[in-house]
C-alpha positions as CSV (number, residue, x, y, z in Angstrom):
1,M,87.9,80.2,117.5
2,I,86.5,77.1,118.9
3,T,88.2,73.9,118.7
4,D,86.4,71.8,121.1
5,M,89.9,70.7,122.4
6,Q,90.4,69.6,126.3
7,V,93.0,71.9,127.8
8,Y,95.5,70.3,130.1
9,F,97.6,72.4,132.7
10,C,100.6,70.7,134.0
11,D,101.8,71.1,137.4
12,P,104.9,73.5,137.5
13,H,108.3,71.6,137.7
14,R,107.0,68.6,136.3
15,P,108.8,68.3,132.9
16,W,107.5,64.5,132.6
17,Q,103.8,66.2,132.3
18,R,104.4,67.9,128.9
19,G,106.7,65.7,126.9
20,T,106.0,67.2,123.8
21,N,107.0,70.4,124.9
22,E,110.1,69.4,126.0
23,N,110.9,67.2,123.0
24,T,110.1,70.4,121.1
25,N,112.5,72.4,123.5
26,G,115.0,69.7,122.4
27,L,114.5,70.4,119.1
28,L,115.1,74.1,119.3
29,R,118.6,73.6,121.7
30,Q,119.5,72.2,117.7
31,Y,119.6,75.5,116.5
32,F,119.6,77.9,119.6
33,P,122.0,76.1,122.8
34,K,120.6,76.8,126.2
35,G,121.1,80.4,127.2
36,T,121.3,81.9,123.5
37,N,120.8,85.7,123.5
38,L,117.7,85.4,120.6
39,S,118.3,88.9,120.2
40,V,121.1,88.4,118.4
41,H,119.7,86.6,115.6
42,S,117.1,88.2,112.9
43,A,113.8,87.7,112.6
44,E,114.6,85.9,109.1
45,E,117.0,83.2,111.1
46,I,114.3,82.6,113.9
47,A,111.6,82.5,110.9
48,A,113.8,79.8,109.2
49,V,114.3,77.9,112.5
50,A,110.2,77.9,112.9
51,A,109.8,76.9,109.0
52,A,112.0,74.0,109.4
53,L,110.8,72.8,112.6
54,N,106.9,73.2,111.4
55,A,108.3,71.1,108.2
56,R,109.5,68.0,110.7
57,P,107.0,65.2,111.0
58,R,106.3,64.3,114.5
59,K,105.6,60.7,115.8
60,T,102.9,62.1,118.1
61,L,101.0,63.6,115.1
62,D,100.8,60.6,113.3
63,W,103.9,61.5,111.2
64,K,102.1,64.5,110.0
65,T,104.1,67.9,110.4
66,P,102.7,70.6,112.7
67,A,101.5,72.7,109.8
68,E,99.8,69.6,108.2
69,A,98.1,69.0,111.5
70,L,97.2,72.7,112.2
71,D,95.8,72.7,108.5
72,Q,93.7,69.5,109.2
73,L,92.3,70.9,112.2
74,L,91.4,74.5,110.7
75,R,89.4,72.3,108.1
C-alpha cells in the first residue's frame, strides 16, 4: 500500500530522535516491566494490552487513538 508518507530513520543509540517510540515503550512498561519474559504471557494477555494501548488517545495524534488515526489514514 502506498501512503505517500515520508520515512525517517533515526541514528542508533539516539532515543531522543524517536520520542513517540520511547513513549510507547514507557506505556508498555506499565504492563510488562523491563526484562519481562513475554513467553510466560498468553497471546490473549498480550492482545489485551495491545487493545488497551490502541484505545488510548495520544497527543501526537491530535487526541485520536492509534486505531482511529490508522482508520483515518486508510480511508
